[in-house]
C-alpha positions, 0 to 999 in steps of 0.5 A: 503563497505558493501555487499549490498551497493547500493541496496534497497528493497521495500516490500509490507506488506499483502500477501508478508512480512506478512504470510497468517494469517497476522503474522511477519515471523521471518526469514524475520526480521533476514535477513533484519537486516543483510541486513541493517547492510551490507549497504542495504536499506529497506522499506515498500510500503503498502496500510496501513497508517503509524500509522498502521505499528507499530501494524502490524510489532512491531519495524518497526521504527528500521526495516526500514532505509528509509521512508515508502511508504503508502496509496498505494503511497499517501504519504511518511512517515519518522519514523526517524523524524515522519513526512510526506515527500511527499503527493498526494491528490485526485481531489476534484470534481471527487472523490466526484462524484465517491463516490456519484455514488457508494453510489447511485448505490451500496448500499450494498458496504461499503466505507471509505475515507483515509485522513491525520486525519484517515479514514472517513465512514458513517458506513451504511453497515455491512462491515463498522460496522465491520471496526468501531468495529475493529478500537475500538480494534486497536487504530491505526485505527483512524475512524470518523463516519459521513454522507458523506456530512460532508466530502466534505471539507477534503483532501482525499488520496484514497477511499476504497470500500469493498464488495463481489468480484462480487460487486467490479468487477461490480463497478470497471467496472462501474466507469471506464466506467462512469468516464474514464480510466484517472480519477483515479488509479483503483486497487483491493488490495484484493478480497474484497477491491477495491481502487481509488486514483488520477491518476498517484498516486501509489506505483510505482510513490512514489518509483521513488520519493524515489529512486531519492531522495536517489540517490541525497543524496548518489551520487550513483545509487541505484538498487531497488528490488520491492516485491509484490503479488497483483494488487495494487503492479503492479506499484511498480514492474514496477517501480523497477529495479528488480520485485520480487513476492512470490509464492502465488502472483496473476498470473498477478503479476507473469507474470511481475516479474523477480523473483518468490520466496518462499511463504509469509508464508516461508519468501520471503524477506529472500529468496530474500536477500539470493540470492543477 
């Protein structure tokens, strides 16, 4: 039996696995390969789509030995078979109404919608023009530019709003007041990004699905270490058996964490593995 049999690490990507400049920390890579060689299970739980991961983490298909939790828990993707294993979509009427409300009341806030085919945006703000330009340089970001009236027949994973911290905090409060706490999962994934998705859909909800499936397949209990740094990681940490965060995490995240380790720049995943 390997040293790490029965252990799983589910790590956030930005601000956690990657350093402050979005780079891979070599110490993490070496530690993960050693962890998996001794029976450990490793995966990512990120707000990004699965097709963005190979660009952010070269060789990600060899690094993870479990399906990845992507789009903030909207779907579970298996690189070994190149297919989606589980998927959650937003309620049609509520999501369309929320997007139209945001467009009417926050004209300076940009938005994009995550779908199985990539992102949709109308490109009407400077934020979204920059995102479109970025997507042209990074082919993994599939972006379709069209008026939102053309989107209504699509299936949506989540809506991502981009603006100043003040604008997004105001939009956050207004959407909760207008549509209610139970309409959506509301999360800020950075100071300038605010996301909504179906109520009950989160990194944490998909982690529970992944853990249960793994326990059924292996016939043994799995101890999960969830690692994250920001508000959209709270559900992940709460669903894990052990909640872990880097030193650079938000204070709200630190308060729910069982372990606060080194910063993302120093290799927090390696720090965790060395302590197991």
